[in-house]
N, C-alpha and C positions, 0 to 999 in steps of 0.2 A: 259683445264685440271681441273679435280676435285682436292680436297685437298689431296687425297690419290695417286695422280699421274696418274689416269686413264683418258683417253680422255672422255670428256663429250659427251653424246649422242646427235646426231643431231635431229632436229625436223622432223616429218614425211613429212611435205611439206615445200618447200622453204619459208623462212620468208623475207618479205620486209617491211622495216620501212614505216609507213604511211606518205604520203606527206602532210606537213602542208600548202604547198603553190603550186599553179599551176599558171604560168604566161604565158598566151598565147597571145602574142602581146599586145593588149590594154585591155585585160580582165584579171583581177587578181582574183583568187579563193583562199579564205582563209578558211582553215579547222583547227579548234582548237582541243585541247586535248580531249574535250568532244564529238567530232564528229560533231559539228555544222558547217555548211558551209554557206559562203556568197560569192556572185559574184559581182565584181565591174567593170563596163564597162567604161573605160576612153575614149573610142572612142565616147561616147555620150556627152562629155564635149564640150562646144562651144568655144574652143581655137584651135590654129593651131596644126597640126599633130605632129611636133617635141615636142611641149610642152606637148601634150597629152602623148606621149611616155615617156618623162622624168618623168612626174608625176606618171605614172604607175610603172616605175622602182623604184622610191623612195618609193612609197606606198608598193610595193611588198617587199622591203628590211625591212620595219618595221613589216611586217606580218610574216617574217621568224622566226624560233625558236631563241630566244635570241635577236630579233630585237626590242623588246619593246612592241609589241601588241600581247599578248598571247591569248586573247579571241576575238571571232568575235564581241562581244559587243563593244570592244575598236576600232576595225577597222571600224565597222559600224558607230560609233559616229564620227570618224575622216573623214569618207567619206562624211558625211553630213556637214562637215566644208570645205573640199577641193572643193566640188562641187559649193557652193556659191562663193568661191574665184575665181574659173575659170569663173563663170558667171559675176563676177565683172570685171575681166580683159577683157572679150569679149565686154564690153560696153564702154571701153576707146577709145579715138581717135587713139592712137597708141598701138595696141595690141602686147605684146612681143611674138616673135616667139618661144622662148625657154627660159630655166632657165637662160642661160648666157646673155640673152638680157633683163632681168629684171633690172629695174633701181630703184634708191631711190625714184624717183617721183612716180613710180608705187606703191611701198611699202607704202610710206607715204599717198598716196590717199586711199589705202586699210585700213590703220590704222585709218585715220580720219573718214572713213565710219562706223566704229564699235562703238557701244554704250559703254560708260564708266561703264559697269556693268560686272558681272561675265561671262555672255555669250560672251560678246565682248572680254574679256581677254582670254577665252578658245579658241576662234577662232584664235586670234592673236598668241597665244603660239603654237597651233597645226600646223598651216601653217608654222610658222617660224621654228619649229623643223624639219618639213619635208623638207623644201627647203635647210636648212643648211647642209643636208647630201650631197648635190651635190657640188663637188669641183669646178665647173665652176661658182658658184654664186659669183658675184663681191664683192670685199672687202667693198666698200661704202654701199652696201645693207646689208651686214652682220653687219656693225656698226650701221646702222639704226635699224636693228632688235634687237640689244643689248640695245637700249634705253628703259627706263622703260615705261610700259604701265599703265597710271594712270587710276584706276578704283575704284569703290565703291562696296565692297562686299555686297551681299544681306544679310539682317538680318533675320535669321530663329530663332525665339524665342521659348524657351521652353514653354510647356503648363503650365497653372496655375494648382493648386491642384484640383480645381473644374473641369476644362476641362479634365485633365488627368483621373480623376475618372469616368467622364461621358463616355469617349471613352472606357475605360477599361470595364465598365459595359455593354456597347453596344456590344463590342466584345465577352464578356463572354456570353451574351444572345444568340448571333448568334451561337457561337461554342458549347455552352452547349446543345442547341436544337439539333444540328447535332449529337453530341456525344451520347445523349440519344436515338436518332432514330437508329443510327448504333448499339448501344449496345443492344437494344431491338430486332432488327432483327438478330443480331449475335447469341443471345441466342436461338431464334427460329430456326435458321439454325442448331445450335449445337444439339438441341433436335431432329430435323428431321433426321439428320445424325446418331444419336444414336438410332433411332427407337422408340423414346418415344412418337411419334405422330401417332395416328390411321390413317391408309391409307384410302384415298378416300374422306375425308372431305375437307372443305375450308382451314383449318390450314395445312393439308398435302400438298395441292396444293401450298400454299404460301411457304412452306419449299422447295418444288421441284423447284419453280421459283427462290428462293434465292440461291439454289445450282447451278443452271445454271448461275445466275448472278455472283457468286463468281468465277466460272471457266472460264467465257467468257467475263465478263465486262458488260453484259446486260441481261435483262430478256428475256424469249422467245418472239420473235416478228416476225411479217411479214415484209418482206423487203420493198415492194413498195405497198402502202405507209407504213412507219414504224408505225405499230400499235401493241399493245399487242395481243398476240394470244388469241383467244376467250376462250380457256380452263382456262386461268389464270386471266381473267379480274376481276371477282368477288373477287378472293382471293387478288389481288393486290389493289383493290379499286380505280382504276384510272390509267391513262396513263401518268401522270405528272412525272417530274424528282423525286420528293419526294416519289412518289408511286412506282417507278421502280428502276432505278440504284441508286438513292439517298438513298435507304435502307441500302446500305453497303459502300457507297463512299461519300467523301466530294465534294462539288462543289467548283468552283474557288473562289467565294466570302467567303464561309465558311473557306477555307484555308487562305485567307487574314486575316480574323478575328483571326484565330489561330496564324498567324504570329504576329499580334498586341499583343496578350497575351504573346508570347514568348519574344518579344522585351521588353515589359513592365516588365518582370521578369529579363531578362539577359542583356538588352541593346546592342544586337548584331546589326551589320551592316546588312542592307537589303540584299545586295548581298551575304554576308557570310551566312546568314540564308537560303537564297534561294538555295544555293549550298551545304548546310551542309548534310553530309551523315547521315544515320540512327545511332543514338547514340549507343555505346556499353554499356552493363550492366556489371559492375565489378562482377567477380565471387563471389558467396556466399552472396551478398548483398540482392538479392531478397528473398532468403530463410529466412533471418532475418526480413523481412518486411520493410526494409529500402533500397530500390534499389538506387544504385549510378550509374549515367550515365556519361560516358566520351564523351564529345562533341568534335569532330574533326573540327577545324575551319581553314579557309584559308582566308587571306587578300591579294588578288591578286595584289593590287597596292603597297604593301610593297616590298621594294627591298630585294634581297637575298632570297635563298631557305629556310634557317632556319627561317628567320624573318617572312616568309609568313604563316607558319603553326604553330599552337599551339593547345593545348587541354585544356579543362576546365571540371572539375568534378562538378556535381550538384546532390544533394540528395533529394529524395522524402521522407520527414519525416512527412508529413501531408498535410492537405488542404492548409495551409498557406506557405508551402515551395516552393522554386523556382523549385524543381524537379517535382512537381505534374503536371505541364503543359506538361512536357516531357512524363510522364506516360500516360496522356490522349491523347497526340498527337500520341503516338505509338498505342494506342487502336483504335483511330479513323481511322488510315491508315493501319491497320493490313491486311485487305482483299486486299487493293490496292497493298501493298508491296508483298503479296504472289503471286498475279497474275503477277506483274511486273517481278518477278524472272523467270516466264515461258516465258514471252514475250522478255525480255532482261536482262539477269543476270548481265550484266556489269554496269547497271545504279543503283546507290545507292543514294537515296535522302529521306529525312524525309518528306518534303512537297509534297504530291501527291494529285491531284484533277482530278475528272472525267469531261470530256468535256460535256457541255450541248448539243452542236451541233458541227459538224466538224469544224466550224469557231469560236468556243468560244475562246475569248482572242486573236483574230487575231491581229498581230502586237506586241504581248507580247514577247519581245526579249529574256528574260531569260528562257522562258518555253521550256524545252526539251520535245518533244512529243513522246510517245511510245504507239502505239495502241490508245485506247480511252482516255489515260491519259495525263495530263500535269504535269510538275514538276516545283516547285519553285514559287516565288511570286515577284512582284515588285510594284512600285508606281502606275502603271496603275490599277492593281488588287486592291490595297489598296484604290484607289480613287473610283472604282466601288462599293466596299463594303461600303465605307463611305457614298456615295450618297444613297445607298439602306436603310440606317438606319437614314437618315436625317442629316448627318454631311457634312461639307464642306472640300473637298480636302483629299488627302491621308495622314494619320497620321503617317506613318511608320518612316520617317526620324525624325520628331519632337518628336516622342515617344522615339526614341533612345537618342536624345540629352537631353530630360527631365530626363530620367533614369540616364544617366551617369553624368550629371552636378548637378542635384538636389537631386537624391536619392542615387545612388552608390557613387557619388563624387570621382570617380577615372576613369582613362582612360579605354576605351573599345576598344581594338585592336589599340590603338594609343600610341605614345610616350607621356610622361608627358608634354613636351613642346607644342606639338600639342593640347593636351587636354586643357592646360591652355590658350594658345594664341587664338585658334580658337573657342573653345566651351565655356570656362568659362568667359573670360575677357569681352566679349561683351554681356553677358546675364544679363539683369536687375535683375532677381530674385536671381542670384548668387551674384550680387553686394549687394543686400539688405541683404542676408544671411551673407555676409562677414562683414557687419557693426559691429554687436556685437562682432564678433571674433576679428576684428581689435581693437575695443575699449578695450576688455579684454586684448589683447596683449599689448596695450599702457599702460594700468593701471598696468599690471604686470611689464612692463619695468620701469615705474616710481617707483613702489614699490621696485624693485631690486636696482634701483639707490639710493633710500633713504637708503636702507640697507647697501650699500657699500660706500656711500659718507658721509664724516664727516659733521654732522648736528649741533653739539653743537656750541655755540657762543664763539668766541675768545674775551677775555677781558683782559685789562691791570691789573685790580685789581678786587678782589671779592667785591660785594656790600653788604650793610647791610641787614641782613635777609637771605642771602644765606646759605644753609646747605652744609657742606663738606661731600663728598662721597669718596669712594676709588679712583676714577679716575678723579673727577671734582667737581665743586660746583653746587648746585641745586637751581634754583630760583622758582621752582613750584612743590614741592614735592606732594602737594594735587591734582594737575591737570596733572597727568602723562598721556601721550598718550598711555601707555602700560598697564594701569590698569583702572578699572571702576572709574568714577568721585566720588570724596569725600572719597575714601578708601585709599588714599596714594599710592605711587609708590611701587610695589613689584617686579619690573624687576631686572634682573642682572645688576651689576655695569658695565659690558661690554657694555650695551646698552646706557650708559650715552653719549657716543660719537655719538649716533644716535638720541639723544633727543634734541629738540629745547629749553627745559628748562635748559639745562646744560650750565655752564660757565667754560671755560678753561682759566686759567691765567698762566703766566710764572712759578708760583709755582708748577703747575701740569705737566709741560713739562718733567722733569726728570723721573717721575714715568711712564708716558705714553710712553716715549722713551724706557724705560726698558721693558715695557709690550710688545712692538712690537718685541724687540729682543727675549723675552721669547717665544712669539708665533712662531717666526722663528725656534727656537730650538725645540719646540713642534711638528712642522710640520714634522720633520724628524723621529719621534719616534712613531707616531700614524697612524692608518689606514687612507688611503686617504678619504674614505667615512665619517669617524668620523670627520676628519679635516674639510671637506667641510660643514658638518652639524653644527658643534659646534663652530668652530673658524674662518672660512674663512671670514665671514662678518666683524667681529671685526678687523681682520688683514687688510682688505681692507680700512676700515675707518681710521685706524692709519696710513696707507701708504698715504692716502689722506691728513691727517693732516701734515705729514712730508713734503709733497710737498708744502703745503701752508706756513709752517713756514720757509722753506729753509734749505739747508744742514748745513750752519754755526750754526744756532740756534739749530738745532737738535744735532749736535756734542757737542755743549756746554751743552745741556741738559743731554746727556749721561755721560759727565764728572762730572756732579753734582749729579748723582744718589747716594743715601745714603743707608745704611744698612736697615733702616726702609722701604724705597721704595721696596727693594728686598724682605723683609719679607712679606709685604702686597701683593705684586704681586704674590708671591708663594702661599699665602693663597687664593687669588682670583682664581687662576688657579686650585687649589685643591678643590674648592667648599666650602671653609669654610664660605663664606659669603652668601651662598644660603639659602633661607628660607625653 
């Protein structure tokens, strides 16, 4: 029913919810929300039939909506763990026939075969989590699975400033070259479509070829073999990717370089960036020349629907702003996104690249393929780009850690505890940066302690040469720690209790005891901020003095307060002794 009470209109054709899982005997077919499909044949595992079937049922349960494996990437990664486990069992002298025949000896042998590193821990936890779903699993085996797996996490260190800068420069060089190429050809295409290029010449033929490229994803070519049509060869100046489809589209490596630049600015997770939709431009911001982009981010491994999704606004306020790379990314992918809407309007991604060949990036799991385009980026693409510019290994993960730990210094789609314990604590550069902060904190703590702890010396009698002040006797008026040397002390008499040159004798106790009571009375009539700024430290020092003298001595001092003491303390609090 609608809100007004009328029956809602039925769809024209019967609607059937898409199946996320197909379980046909020993073959499990997992289809995720993005339409990606993976097939897992448990009949190929080298274990007895009953165990094959049980593993298939347990695996299928994890692939169902809400079962824990929402994407085919997760199920595929788990498959590559379950398969080695089955191969390990097949090599044992006594192969278990089913899950209920699995013993602690089987499990402990599997556990000892795993290396004490991150990969070993992952295999251990995935298989244990899968088997524990089966109610037939023996209790002793469950207890063995509950034992801690000792492992040493791999140390992925952040880049140094020099390394970070070098990678960023290399990525900027790659992407900038592609952006200028696409920009130049886009301007030529716009001029051709507007009729500003004279027909018949080479420039006109180039515009016609670009128009075909924008509408179809390729320049005019012969099919077998794939060669540029003779009419356009001179205008395109060659048949390479750069001379043909590369005129309007990014390659896979160029998209990886773009991903490096975005991560260097925003510190995003690789998967989150790979699956990020096209950012929205907030209304009215482009007209003012300061476009603000709203990034829609998803952290699939975070529990709970609300916690998985978040948005972040970035502004393009100039060449040095974090939003400029988003502006350039939108410009570089504009033609690809326009064609994508015609091919599949449901696919919404920022990172789009044109396949060099039908097999470009084969095995690249996160790439959704639509026509001649691939979407997204991962470590494999990052590694291919890095090698093409003379770098070692994919920089994507380490760039994110470097940005969040050393530059932004705040969590990036993680909790504060995860950020601190996983990313910051083990990072040597973060430890080095923390040294002066810790030292400053320690010095500040010491300074605060000195301000609030009674520092004057307790004495039984005043010594010859001491000068009497309002609150104590002074043994070093010319060498005050609160005034320049040789100029004499110009500090307030309230600071005498914080000065190592001061001497407090029993004769001073009554006046100081009355001062503490007067400060207590003052606390109730002045603003809290004024109290903390002007009187709190003196009050803390006198409270410390009372604790050192003891309550009996303090009460005796209060009983000995004279009218002169009261008058002097009133004048002190009113500022009559201030210079």
